[in-house]
C-alpha positions in Angstrom: 0.0 0.0 0.0 2.8 2.4 0.9 5.2 0.9 -1.6 7.1 3.0 -4.0 5.0 3.7 -7.0 1.6 3.9 -5.2 -0.2 7.2 -5.2 -1.0 6.7 -1.5 2.7 6.8 -0.7 3.1 10.1 -2.7 0.0 11.6 -1.1 0.8 10.8 2.5 4.5 11.5 2.3 4.3 14.6 0.1 6.9 13.2 -2.2 7.3 13.9 -5.9 4.4 12.2 -7.8 6.6 11.2 -10.7 9.8 9.7 -9.0 8.8 9.7 -5.3 12.4 10.3 -4.3 12.1 13.7 -2.5 9.6 15.9 -0.8 7.8 18.6 -2.7 8.0 20.9 0.2 11.0 23.0 1.3 10.1 22.4 5.0 8.7 19.0 5.6 7.1 19.8 8.9 3.5 21.1 8.3 3.5 22.6 11.8 5.8 25.4 10.8 2.9 27.5 9.8 4.8 30.3 8.1 6.2 27.7 5.7 3.3 25.3 5.3 2.7 26.3 1.6 6.4 26.8 0.7 7.1 24.3 -2.1 10.2 23.6 -4.1 10.0 24.8 -7.7 10.8 21.5 -9.2 12.0 18.0 -8.1 15.8 17.8 -7.7 15.8 14.2 -8.9 13.5 14.0 -12.0 13.1 17.7 -12.7 9.3 17.8 -12.5 7.9 21.3 -12.2 5.3 21.3 -9.4 3.6 24.5 -10.5 2.4 22.9 -13.8 0.6 26.1 -14.9 0.0 29.5 -13.3 -2.4 29.1 -10.3 -2.3 25.3 -10.6 -3.0 24.7 -6.9 -6.2 26.8 -6.9 -7.9 23.6 -7.8 -6.7 22.1 -4.6 -9.2 24.3 -2.8 -12.0 22.1 -4.0 -10.1 19.0 -2.6 -9.5 20.9 0.6 -13.2 21.7 0.9 -14.2 18.1 0.6 -11.6 17.0 3.1 -12.7 19.6 5.6 -16.4 18.6 5.2 -15.4 15.0 5.9 -13.3 16.0 8.9 -16.2 18.1 10.2 -18.7 15.3 9.8 -16.3 12.9 11.5 -15.8 15.3 14.4 -19.5 15.8 14.8 -20.2 12.1 14.8 -17.5 11.4 17.3 -18.5 14.2 19.7 -22.3 14.0 19.4 -23.0 10.3 18.8 -20.2 8.6 20.6 -19.5 11.0 23.5 -23.1 12.3 23.7 -22.2 16.0 23.9 -24.7 18.8 23.2 -25.1 20.4 19.8 -23.2 23.5 20.9 -20.3 21.4 22.2 -20.3 19.3 19.0 -20.0 22.4 16.8 -17.3 23.7 19.1 -15.4 20.4 18.6 -15.8 20.7 14.9 -14.2 24.2 14.9 -11.4 23.1 17.2 -10.7 20.0 15.0 -10.7 22.0 11.8 -8.3 24.6 13.3 -5.9 22.0 14.6 -5.9 19.9 11.4 -5.7 22.9 9.1 -2.0 22.5 8.1 -2.3 18.8 7.5 -5.5 19.1 5.4 -3.9 21.9 3.4 -0.9 19.9 2.4 -2.9 16.7 1.9 -5.2 18.5 -0.5 -2.3 19.8 -2.5 -0.8 16.3 -2.6 -4.0 14.7 -3.7 -4.6 17.4 -6.4 -1.1 17.0 -8.0 -1.4 13.2 -7.9 -4.6 13.5 -9.9 -2.6 14.8 -12.9 0.8 13.2 -12.5 1.5 9.5 -12.2 4.6 7.6 -11.0 6.9 6.7 -13.8 9.8 4.3 -12.8 11.3 4.5 -16.3 11.4 8.3 -16.6 14.8 9.6 -17.5 15.3 13.3 -17.0 18.3 13.3 -19.3 16.3 11.9 -22.2 14.1 15.1 -22.3 17.1 17.4 -22.8 
């Protein structure tokens, strides 16, 4: 499942979707909030340009929306159904969960979005393109 070549590995590790040899992000820790969106321009191993076109990652906002809705629903179910809290406490738990998971969801949505367009290629030779 997390073997080299699987999209899941690239999505959860934030590695280059084409070669999966290095991280797309200049700072791999998403908790450094000032650098959470700071990405390398291209992969140092295969040369893939991450910003495929201008404003490419605006599309990741749609993925982020879907992930945040799923996280919010999960937080509501856990707090309201499992722990039996009130509606107000459940909505407070949703807000706290979304704020705490924000940097992870942000990066995960970018990783999912770029992996929708670029696939792993074990035979890709960056020197052949020159």
